[in-house]
C-alpha positions in Angstrom: -3.2 -46.1 -22.2 -4.9 -44.1 -19.5 -2.2 -41.4 -19.2 -3.1 -37.9 -20.2 0.4 -37.1 -21.4 3.3 -39.2 -22.7 7.0 -38.4 -22.7 8.6 -38.4 -26.2 10.2 -41.8 -25.3 6.9 -43.3 -24.2 5.1 -41.9 -27.3 7.8 -43.4 -29.5 7.4 -46.8 -27.8 3.6 -46.7 -28.1 3.2 -44.7 -31.3 0.8 -47.1 -33.1 -1.6 -47.3 -30.2 -1.5 -43.5 -29.7 -2.2 -43.0 -33.4 -5.2 -45.3 -33.1 -6.4 -43.4 -30.0 -6.1 -40.1 -31.9 -8.0 -41.6 -34.8 -10.8 -42.4 -32.3 -11.0 -38.8 -31.3 -8.7 -38.7 -28.3 -6.2 -35.9 -27.9 -2.7 -37.2 -27.0 -0.3 -34.8 -25.4 3.4 -35.4 -25.6 6.0 -33.8 -23.3 9.7 -33.3 -23.3 11.4 -33.1 -20.0 8.0 -32.8 -18.3 6.9 -29.8 -20.3 4.3 -29.7 -23.1 5.9 -30.3 -26.5 3.3 -31.5 -29.0 -0.2 -32.8 -29.4 -1.2 -35.8 -31.5 -4.7 -35.4 -33.1 -6.6 -37.2 -35.9 -6.3 -36.0 -39.5 -10.0 -35.0 -39.3 -9.4 -32.9 -36.3 -6.3 -31.3 -37.8 -8.2 -30.3 -41.0 -11.1 -28.9 -38.9 -8.7 -26.9 -36.8 -7.0 -25.5 -39.9 -10.4 -24.4 -41.3 -11.3 -22.7 -37.9 -7.9 -20.9 -37.8 -8.2 -19.6 -41.3 -11.7 -18.3 -40.6 -10.5 -16.9 -37.3 -7.7 -14.9 -38.8 -10.0 -13.4 -41.4 -12.5 -12.5 -38.7 -9.6 -10.9 -36.7 -8.5 -8.8 -39.7 -12.1 -7.7 -40.4 -12.5 -6.7 -36.7 -9.2 -4.8 -36.8 -10.2 -2.9 -39.9 -13.6 -2.1 -38.4 -11.9 -0.8 -35.2 -9.3 1.3 -37.0 -11.4 2.2 -40.0 -9.5 4.9 -41.8 -6.0 3.3 -41.5 -4.7 2.6 -45.0 -2.2 -0.3 -45.3 -0.3 -1.3 -48.4 -0.1 -4.9 -49.5 3.6 -4.8 -48.7 2.8 -3.8 -45.1 0.2 -6.5 -44.7 2.6 -9.1 -46.3 5.3 -8.1 -43.8 3.1 -9.4 -41.0 2.9 -12.9 -42.5 4.8 -15.6 -40.6 6.1 -17.9 -43.3 7.1 -20.7 -40.9 4.9 -23.7 -41.4 2.1 -24.4 -38.9 2.3 -21.0 -37.1 -0.6 -18.6 -36.4 0.2 -14.9 -36.1 -0.7 -13.1 -32.9 -3.2 -10.5 -34.0 -4.3 -9.7 -30.4 -1.4 -7.4 -29.5 
């Protein structure tokens, strides 16, 4: 298990070992047709990343509001920016 990335087929064949590696803190990259497709991480790392993302989005909104101070936005306008697909992070940098 010294590879940095595994194809979907390799990951399927070695799933138990890769899950153990992720639990020990290793990041396991999975590719499809040679291109990055997914990353396997521990539950602990996943929860940490979700907390960081939530905090990061709030910070981005506060920075945006500070930069464009007098801009009034309705709740409906703000809600329209929300991406309702699971596991996505909106691009606030544009």
